[in-house]
C-alpha positions in Angstrom: -13.4 28.8 4.4 -14.0 26.8 7.6 -11.0 25.6 9.5 -10.6 22.0 10.0 -8.1 21.3 12.8 -7.1 17.7 13.3 -4.7 16.0 15.7 -3.7 12.5 15.0 -0.9 9.9 15.3 1.4 8.8 12.6 0.4 5.4 11.1 3.5 3.4 12.1 4.1 0.0 13.8 6.2 1.3 16.6 6.3 4.5 18.7 10.0 5.0 18.5 10.4 5.0 14.7 11.6 8.7 14.6 14.5 8.2 17.0 15.5 5.2 14.9 15.4 7.3 11.7 17.4 10.0 13.5 20.1 7.8 14.7 20.4 4.8 12.3 18.6 5.2 9.0 21.3 7.5 7.5 25.1 7.5 8.2 25.4 11.2 7.7 22.9 13.8 8.9 23.5 16.0 5.8 21.6 13.4 3.8 18.4 15.3 4.6 19.4 17.9 2.0 19.5 15.3 -0.7 16.2 13.8 0.4 14.2 17.1 0.6 15.7 18.6 -2.5 15.0 15.4 -4.4 11.4 15.4 -3.2 11.0 19.0 -4.3 12.3 18.1 -7.8 10.0 15.1 -7.8 7.1 17.4 -7.1 8.0 19.7 -10.0 8.5 16.7 -12.3 5.0 15.4 -11.4 3.4 18.8 -12.0 5.1 19.1 -15.4 3.8 15.8 -16.5 0.3 16.4 -15.2 0.2 19.6 -17.1 0.6 17.7 -20.3 -1.9 15.0 -19.4 -4.8 16.9 -17.7 -6.5 20.1 -18.9 -7.2 21.4 -15.4 -3.6 21.4 -14.4 -1.2 24.1 -15.7 2.4 25.0 -15.1 3.1 28.5 -16.5 5.8 29.7 -14.1 9.5 28.8 -14.2 10.2 25.5 -12.2 12.4 26.4 -9.3 13.5 25.2 -5.8 14.1 27.9 -3.2 16.1 27.4 0.0 15.9 30.0 2.7 17.6 30.4 6.0 16.3 32.4 8.9 18.9 32.4 11.7 16.7 34.3 14.1 13.9 31.8 13.9 16.4 29.0 13.4 14.5 27.7 10.4 15.6 26.2 7.1 12.9 26.2 4.4 12.9 24.2 1.2 10.2 25.4 -1.2 9.1 24.2 -4.6 6.4 25.1 -7.1 5.6 21.5 -7.9 2.5 19.4 -7.7 1.6 20.3 -4.1 -0.5 18.1 -1.8 -4.1 17.9 -0.8 -5.2 17.0 2.7 -5.7 13.4 1.5 -2.2 13.4 0.0 -0.6 14.6 3.3 -2.5 12.0 5.3 -1.4 9.2 2.9 2.2 10.2 2.1 3.3 11.9 5.3 1.2 10.4 8.1 1.5 6.9 6.8 5.3 6.5 6.9 7.0 4.5 4.1 4.4 5.1 1.4 6.0 6.3 -1.8 4.3 9.1 -3.5 6.4 8.7 -6.6 5.5 5.0 -6.9 1.8 5.7 -6.6 2.1 8.4 -9.2 3.9 6.1 -11.6 1.3 3.4 -11.0 -1.5 5.8 -11.8 -0.1 7.4 -14.9 2.2 4.8 -16.4 -0.1 4.2 -19.4 -0.3 7.9 -20.2 3.3 9.3 -20.1 7.0 8.6 -20.0 7.7 8.4 -16.2 11.5 8.9 -16.3 12.7 11.5 -13.9 10.6 10.8 -10.9 13.0 9.9 -8.1 10.5 8.8 -5.5 10.7 7.7 -1.9 8.8 10.7 -0.4 7.9 8.7 2.7 11.0 7.9 4.8 13.1 10.3 2.7 10.9 13.2 4.1 11.4 12.0 7.7 15.2 12.4 7.3 14.4 16.0 8.3 14.1 14.9 11.9 17.8 14.1 12.0 18.5 17.9 12.3 15.1 19.5 13.2 13.2 19.6 16.5 10.0 20.6 14.5 9.0 20.0 10.9 6.2 21.9 9.2 4.6 21.7 5.8 2.7 24.4 4.0 1.3 23.1 0.7 -1.2 23.8 -2.0 -2.1 21.2 -4.6 -2.3 22.0 -8.3 -5.7 20.3 -8.4 -8.7 22.5 -9.3 -10.3 24.1 -6.2 -7.7 22.6 -3.9 -7.3 24.2 -0.4 -3.9 24.9 1.3 -2.9 22.4 4.0 -0.7 22.8 7.0 1.1 19.9 8.8 3.3 20.0 11.9 5.2 17.4 13.9 7.6 17.9 16.8 9.5 14.6 16.4 7.2 12.2 18.2 4.3 10.2 16.8 1.8 13.0 17.2 1.1 15.5 14.4 -1.2 18.4 13.7 -3.1 18.7 10.4 -4.9 22.0 9.7 -5.8 24.5 6.9 -2.8 26.1 5.5 -1.7 29.6 4.4 0.2 29.0 1.1 -1.2 31.1 -1.7 0.6 29.5 -4.7 0.8 25.9 -5.9 3.7 24.0 -4.4 5.1 23.0 -1.0 7.2 24.5 1.8 9.1 22.2 4.1 10.1 24.2 7.2 12.7 22.8 9.5 13.3 24.3 12.9 16.9 23.3 13.4 17.8 21.8 16.8 20.8 23.1 18.8 23.0 20.1 18.0 22.8 20.9 14.3 22.9 24.7 14.2 25.7 24.5 11.6 23.0 23.7 9.1 21.9 27.4 9.4 25.1 28.4 7.7 24.5 29.4 4.1 27.9 28.3 2.8 27.4 24.8 4.3 24.0 24.5 2.8 25.3 25.6 -0.6 28.2 23.1 -0.5 25.7 20.3 0.4 23.3 21.2 -2.4 26.2 21.2 -4.8 27.3 17.8 -3.5 23.9 16.1 -3.8 21.9 18.0 -6.3 24.5 19.9 -8.4 23.2 18.2 -11.6 19.5 18.4 -11.2 18.2 20.1 -14.4 16.5 22.9 -12.5 17.4 26.2 -10.8 18.1 26.0 -7.1 18.1 29.4 -5.4 19.6 30.1 -2.0 18.3 33.0 0.1 16.5 34.6 -2.8 19.7 35.0 -4.9 18.9 35.5 -8.6 21.4 32.8 -9.9 21.2 29.1 -9.3 23.9 27.7 -7.0 24.0 24.5 -9.0 25.6 23.4 -12.3 22.3 22.2 -13.8 21.9 19.6 -16.5 25.0 17.3 -16.5 27.1 16.6 -19.6 26.2 12.9 -19.5 22.6 13.8 -20.4 23.8 15.0 -23.8 24.7 13.0 -26.9 28.5 12.5 -27.2 28.5 14.0 -30.7 27.0 17.2 -29.3 29.8 17.7 -26.7 33.1 19.5 -27.5 36.5 18.6 -26.0 36.5 21.9 -24.2 33.2 21.0 -22.6 34.4 17.6 -21.4 37.5 19.2 -19.8 35.5 21.9 -18.2 33.0 19.4 -16.8 35.8 17.3 -15.4 37.1 20.4 -13.6 33.6 20.9 -12.1 33.4 17.4 -10.7 37.2 17.2 -9.8 38.2 20.8 -9.3 41.8 20.1 -8.0 42.7 17.5 -10.6 45.0 17.9 -13.6 43.5 17.8 -17.1 42.4 14.3 -18.1 44.1 12.3 -20.9 40.9 11.2 -22.5 37.4 10.1 -21.5 34.6 7.6 -22.3 31.0 8.8 -22.6 28.5 6.2 -21.6 25.0 6.6 -23.1 23.0 3.3 -23.0 19.2 2.9 -23.2 19.1 -0.8 -23.8 18.9 -3.3 -22.1 19.0 -0.8 -19.2 19.4 2.9 -18.7 23.0 4.0 -18.1 24.7 7.3 -18.6 28.0 8.8 -17.5 31.5 10.0 -18.3 34.6 8.1 -17.2 37.9 10.0 -17.4 41.4 8.7 -17.5 43.5 10.9 -15.3 47.1 11.7 -15.9 49.9 9.9 -14.1 48.7 6.9 -12.1 51.9 5.8 -10.4 50.2 4.1 -7.5 47.4 1.5 -7.4 45.5 3.1 -4.6 42.2 1.3 -4.7 41.1 2.5 -1.2 39.7 5.7 -2.7 36.9 5.7 -5.1 37.1 8.2 -7.8 33.9 7.3 -9.6 30.7 9.1 -8.4 27.4 7.3 -8.5 24.2 9.2 -9.3 20.5 8.2 -9.6 18.6 10.5 -11.9 21.2 13.2 -11.5 21.0 13.0 -7.6 24.3 12.1 -6.0 24.1 8.7 -4.2 27.6 7.7 -3.3 31.3 7.8 -4.2 31.7 4.3 -2.8 30.9 2.3 -6.0 32.5 -1.0 -5.1 29.1 -2.7 -5.2 28.5 -1.7 -8.8 31.9 -1.4 -10.4 34.9 -3.8 -10.3 37.6 -2.5 -8.1 40.0 -1.7 -11.0 37.6 0.7 -12.5 37.6 2.8 -9.3 41.1 3.8 -10.3 39.5 6.1 -12.9 37.6 9.3 -12.3 34.1 10.4 -13.4 30.4 9.8 -12.8 27.8 7.3 -13.8 24.1 7.8 -13.6 21.8 4.7 -13.3 18.1 5.7 -13.1 16.9 2.2 -12.4 19.4 1.3 -9.6 17.7 -0.9 -6.9 18.4 1.6 -4.1 17.1 1.1 -0.6 15.0 3.8 1.1 18.0 5.8 2.2 19.3 6.0 -1.4 22.7 5.3 0.0 23.3 1.6 -0.5 22.7 -0.8 -3.4 20.4 -3.7 -2.8 21.5 -7.1 -4.0 20.2 -7.5 -7.5 21.3 -9.2 -10.8 20.7 -5.9 -12.5 23.7 -4.4 -10.7 26.0 -7.1 -12.1 24.7 -6.5 -15.6 25.5 -2.8 -15.3 29.0 -3.6 -14.1 29.6 -6.1 -16.9 28.5 -3.6 -19.5 30.7 -0.8 -18.2 33.7 -3.1 -18.2 33.0 -4.1 -21.8 32.5 -0.5 -22.9 35.7 0.7 -21.3 37.6 -2.2 -23.0 36.0 -1.5 -26.4 36.9 2.2 -26.2 40.5 1.5 -25.3 40.8 -0.9 -28.2 39.2 1.7 -30.5 41.8 4.3 -29.4 44.6 1.9 -30.0 43.5 1.3 -33.6 42.6 5.0 -34.3 45.9 6.6 -33.2 48.7 4.3 -32.2 51.1 7.2 -31.7 48.8 8.9 -29.2 48.1 5.6 -27.5 51.9 5.2 -27.0 52.1 8.6 -25.5 49.2 7.8 -23.1 50.6 4.4 -22.2 52.9 5.6 -19.4 49.8 6.9 -17.6 47.3 4.3 -18.3 49.3 1.1 -18.3 48.9 0.4 -14.5 45.1 0.6 -14.9 45.0 -1.7 -17.9 47.3 -4.3 -16.3 45.4 -4.2 -13.0 42.1 -4.6 -14.9 43.4 -7.5 -17.0 44.5 -9.3 -13.8 41.1 -8.7 -12.1 38.5 -9.1 -14.8 38.5 -11.8 -17.5 36.2 -9.8 -19.8 38.5 -6.8 -19.6 41.5 -9.1 -20.3 40.0 -10.4 -23.5 39.2 -6.8 -24.6 42.7 -5.5 -24.0 45.2 -8.4 -24.3 46.1 -7.3 -27.9 46.8 -3.7 -27.0 49.4 -4.1 -24.2 52.6 -2.3 -25.0 56.2 -2.9 -23.8 58.9 -0.3 -23.7 62.3 -1.6 -25.0 65.6 -0.5 -23.6 66.2 1.5 -26.8 63.0 3.6 -26.0 60.8 2.1 -28.7 57.4 0.5 -28.0 56.3 -2.9 -29.0 52.9 -4.6 -28.9 53.3 -7.5 -26.5 50.9 -9.7 -28.4 53.0 -9.2 -31.6 56.2 -10.0 -29.8 55.0 -13.3 -28.5 55.3 -15.1 -31.9 58.9 -13.7 -32.2 59.8 -14.9 -28.8 58.5 -18.4 -29.5 60.2 -18.6 -32.8 63.6 -17.1 -32.0 64.1 -16.9 -28.2 62.8 -20.2 -26.8 59.6 -18.5 -25.8 61.5 -16.1 -23.5 60.7 -12.5 -23.1 63.7 -10.7 -21.6 63.1 -7.8 -19.2 64.9 -5.5 -16.9 63.7 -3.5 -13.9 65.5 -0.4 -15.0 67.5 0.8 -18.0 70.7 0.8 -15.9 70.5 -3.0 -15.7 70.9 -3.3 -19.4 73.9 -1.0 -19.9 76.6 -3.4 -19.0 75.3 -6.1 -21.4 73.9 -3.9 -24.1 76.3 -5.2 -26.8 75.6 -8.8 -26.0 71.8 -8.5 -26.4 72.2 -6.4 -29.6 74.5 -9.0 -31.1 72.1 -11.8 -30.2 69.2 -9.6 -31.6 67.3 -10.1 -28.3 65.1 -7.1 -27.3 65.1 -6.2 -23.6 61.9 -4.7 -22.2 61.8 -2.3 -19.3 59.3 -3.4 -16.6 59.8 -0.9 -13.8 56.3 -0.3 -12.5 55.1 -1.6 -9.1 52.5 -3.8 -10.8 54.9 -5.4 -13.3 56.2 -8.3 -11.2 52.6 -9.4 -10.7 51.7 -8.8 -14.3 54.4 -10.9 -15.9 53.4 -13.9 -13.8 49.8 -13.4 -14.7 50.6 -13.2 -18.4 52.7 -16.4 -18.1 49.6 -18.2 -16.7 47.4 -16.9 -19.6 49.7 -17.5 -22.6 51.1 -21.0 -23.2 54.8 -21.4 -24.1 55.8 -17.9 -22.9 57.9 -16.9 -19.9 59.5 -13.7 -18.8 63.2 -13.8 -18.0 65.2 -11.1 -16.2 68.4 -9.8 -17.8 70.8 -11.8 -15.6 69.0 -15.0 -16.1 68.8 -14.3 -19.9 72.6 -14.0 -20.0 72.8 -17.4 -18.3 70.2 -18.8 -20.8 71.6 -17.3 -24.0 75.2 -16.3 -23.1 76.9 -19.7 -23.4 80.0 -20.1 -25.7 81.1 -23.1 -27.7 84.8 -22.4 -27.0 86.7 -25.5 -25.9 88.5 -24.9 -22.7 92.1 -26.0 -22.3 92.9 -28.3 -19.4 95.8 -27.0 -17.2 98.6 -29.5 -17.2 99.5 -28.9 -13.5 96.0 -29.1 -12.0 94.4 -31.2 -14.7 91.4 -28.9 -14.5 89.8 -26.4 -16.9 89.4 -22.7 -15.9 85.7 -23.3 -15.3 86.6 -26.0 -12.8 89.2 -23.9 -11.0 87.5 -20.5 -10.7 84.6 -21.3 -8.4 86.9 -22.5 -5.6 89.2 -19.5 -6.0 86.3 -17.1 -5.6 84.7 -19.0 -2.8 87.8 -19.0 -0.7 88.5 -15.4 -1.5 85.1 -14.0 -0.5 83.9 -16.6 2.1 80.3 -15.4 1.5 77.6 -18.0 1.9 75.0 -15.8 0.2 76.9 -16.2 -3.1 77.3 -19.5 -5.1 80.0 -19.5 -7.8 79.7 -21.2 -11.1 81.9 -20.8 -14.2 81.6 -21.5 -17.9 82.8 -20.0 -21.2 80.5 -17.1 -22.1 79.9 -14.8 -25.1 79.7 -11.7 -23.0 82.6 -9.3 -22.4 81.9 -9.1 -18.6 84.1 -11.2 -16.4 81.1 -12.1 -14.2 77.3 -11.8 -14.0 75.3 -11.9 -10.8 72.3 -14.2 -11.3 69.3 -14.5 -9.0 66.8 -17.4 -9.3 63.9 -16.0 -11.3 61.1 -17.3 -9.1 62.9 -16.3 -5.9 63.5 -12.8 -7.3 59.8 -12.3 -8.0 58.9 -13.6 -4.6 61.3 -11.2 -3.0 59.9 -8.3 -5.1 56.3 -9.1 -4.1 57.3 -9.5 -0.4 59.2 -6.2 -0.5 56.2 -4.5 -2.0 53.8 -6.0 0.6 56.1 -4.7 3.3 56.4 -1.3 1.6 60.1 -1.4 1.1 61.2 -3.8 3.8 63.3 -6.8 2.8 61.6 -10.1 3.4 64.7 -12.2 3.6 68.4 -11.9 2.6 69.0 -12.4 -1.1 71.0 -15.3 -2.5 72.9 -15.0 -5.8 74.8 -17.2 -8.2 77.9 -15.4 -9.5 78.3 -16.7 -13.0 82.0 -16.4 -13.9 83.1 -16.0 -17.6 86.1 -18.4 -17.9 87.0 -16.7 -21.2 87.6 -13.3 -19.6 91.2 -12.1 -19.6 90.7 -10.7 -16.1 89.7 -14.1 -14.7 92.6 -15.8 -16.5 94.9 -13.3 -14.8 93.3 -14.3 -11.4 94.0 -17.9 -12.1 97.7 -17.1 -12.9 98.0 -15.0 -9.6 96.4 -17.9 -7.7 99.0 -20.4 -9.2 101.8 -17.9 -8.2 100.5 -17.9 -4.6 99.7 -14.2 -4.6 96.8 -14.5 -2.2 96.3 -10.8 -1.4 96.1 -9.8 -5.0 93.7 -12.6 -5.8 91.4 -11.5 -2.9 91.4 -7.9 -4.1 90.6 -8.8 -7.7 87.9 -11.4 -6.8 86.1 -8.9 -4.5 86.3 -6.3 -7.2 84.9 -8.6 -9.9 82.0 -9.6 -7.7 81.2 -6.0 -6.8 81.2 -5.0 -10.4 78.9 -7.9 -11.2 76.5 -6.7 -8.5 76.8 -3.1 -9.5 75.5 -4.0 -13.0 72.2 -5.1 -11.3 71.7 -2.7 -8.5 73.6 0.1 -6.6 76.0 -0.9 -3.8 75.2 0.3 -0.4 76.7 0.7 3.1 79.9 -1.2 3.9 80.0 -2.9 0.5 80.1 0.5 -1.2 82.8 1.8 1.1 84.9 -1.3 0.5 84.4 -1.0 -3.3 85.5 2.7 -3.3 88.6 2.1 -1.1 89.6 -0.8 -3.3 89.1 1.2 -6.5 91.3 4.0 -5.1 93.9 1.4 -4.1 93.9 -0.2 -7.6 94.2 3.2 -9.3 97.2 4.1 -7.0 98.9 0.8 -7.9 98.4 1.4 -11.6 100.3 4.6 -11.3 103.4 2.9 -9.8 
């Protein structure tokens, strides 16, 4: 065999293309592992297909990718037993940067075989090696009959060497001489972790330093039919992808082949207290190769609250496989996933309502957030939203709407905690008005959203509901001395006793047993809650309340009598105590207000003993 030594220049448009690749094409240098392993898998896939199409091509050995580290020589070698390359192949796909070997292969054989599984982009993907290597060499032997081994070498500039090679078996070695700045890529544990990150689910053995067992998981669960996968397998796979997570509540297996290819498994994790959308929990793959865990371009934001993986073989990726290009196809995928998730939730609701109730405490933030952010998802899930009543039973919100319209003036009564209902429990039970507990961070946004979607329905907090439904038909007696009713006298007595501009006093006969109820304007209350949430606990502005006095209360009648008798101190003590009790039924007292309430309570107890 005569040697044919050739020195040439890479066929590119500018002499500084390699420095550009090294610094700017990829955001992370470790991407080179993804590119070179993917290329190796492509080569094996091509040889497998050719062996079924052409009689002079065989593939009798086990398909494998080998990665070897030589710290003395500072080399990292990625070997495959795939299709290999002829001299012409090397000149076309390596020396002419940006040609895609996979695309050319597909174009050639598209009429003769199913071409799924060829990842492609051998051109610039291969040159990612120069991000970490001072020199890149290729030893390759084509599977073509009578092919000769080929050697290629480049030191990171535009000049390369092409010569006869030494490889004895079909396949390709990519040999990287790692530069000083990137010597950590000669660490076996680092390479293993990167291979698991990017190529853990390629359906092929990947061996490191000639170990007998593959370092990767292999064929992923999403490649299987849902009916062929056990619950134990789903849970085990979840632990593989998210090793530090708790067991999932349930999952949705995506397996679509029309109108596009889409596979994946989306898990609903336990306990989602916070709506942290800054972290993506859905991983994106393209033909089992990891692309990104930033899927905001393909999934609506609310779906990134879930965990799992989706694989889209036909994603319009750019050459670096890291970013999605603008394409209507991407939006179609997003719409389908939203629809599928909504359908599966509705199916679970119908199949096992008891289990759905159990899961609700963990999944309701996701469902509510999704409804507010995606109209398709809203339509799929509006009939499955649950509300928890103060008596711990669950009600379907859509079912309660008709009841609210017929019996409660279209009002749905809610409390932010069960404690807010305790003081008025008997009143709501007597009126047969259910009180729902909306104590999640998202709820004050959600109730306003639902009011905008459903005509004739509004949510009313407990205090405002007492003002709305608590009126009494009792005729008040006009005092002969003042010519005023108790409702006309009481506001001035309390205003003078407290001298607090943050509280407005109103009085009327009421059906509740409480002497007073602290009422906050519904819209102002929601605005304050949203402002407090945006400031992470800080109060946006001082709250203003209306103290609704029950003129039928014996306690307030006693205050009127003390006022007429001129016992100013006793009136002041009792007025302060009534207002504090009214506030206490809504929220805990704090600071100086709590101190005053306790001292006053001790004083009243002491007096009662005299």
